C-alpha positions as CSV (number, residue, x, y, z in Angstrom):
1,M,153.6,-136.7,108.2
2,E,151.4,-139.8,107.3
3,T,150.9,-141.0,103.6
4,Q,147.5,-142.4,102.8
5,T,147.7,-145.4,100.5
6,N,144.7,-147.4,99.0
7,S,144.3,-150.6,100.7
8,P,141.9,-153.6,99.4
9,E,140.3,-153.6,102.7
10,K,136.5,-153.2,102.7
11,K,134.8,-150.8,105.2
12,K,131.9,-152.1,107.0
13,G,128.8,-151.3,105.5
14,H,129.9,-150.0,102.1
15,K,129.0,-151.8,99.1
16,Q,131.0,-152.0,96.1
17,T,129.6,-151.9,92.7
18,G,130.9,-153.3,89.8
19,P,130.3,-153.3,86.3
20,Q,126.9,-155.1,85.3
21,T,126.7,-158.4,83.8
22,E,124.0,-157.6,81.6
23,P,123.7,-154.8,79.2
24,E,120.5,-152.8,79.7
25,N,117.9,-152.8,76.9
26,L,116.9,-149.2,76.1
27,Q,115.0,-149.6,72.8
28,G,111.7,-149.0,74.4
29,T,113.2,-145.9,76.0
30,F,114.4,-144.7,72.6
31,A,110.9,-145.1,71.0
32,A,109.2,-143.5,73.8
33,V,111.7,-140.5,73.5
34,L,110.9,-140.3,69.7
35,I,107.2,-140.3,70.2
36,V,107.2,-137.7,72.6
37,G,109.6,-135.7,70.7
38,G,107.4,-136.2,67.6
39,I,104.1,-134.8,69.6
40,I,106.0,-131.7,70.7
41,L,107.4,-131.1,67.2
42,L,104.0,-131.6,65.6
43,S,102.3,-129.4,68.3
44,W,104.8,-126.7,67.7
45,F,104.3,-126.6,64.3
46,G,100.4,-126.7,64.6
47,V,100.5,-123.5,67.0
48,F,103.0,-122.0,64.6
49,G,100.6,-122.6,61.9
50,L,97.7,-120.8,63.5
51,F,99.8,-118.0,64.4
52,L,100.8,-117.5,60.7
53,E,97.0,-118.0,59.8
54,R,95.9,-115.2,62.2
55,A,98.6,-112.9,61.4
């Protein structure tokens, strides 16, 4: 029976990805998610208000 061991040899065509050197800046993404979430929340309350008004 043969046992497999992890060898440090690199396979051809296989690119190893290590940790990123620069942290990603996600402040713009967070702001965009908050804006879209606010729009969805406001529209939901608007439709709910119309529902209550007509009932």
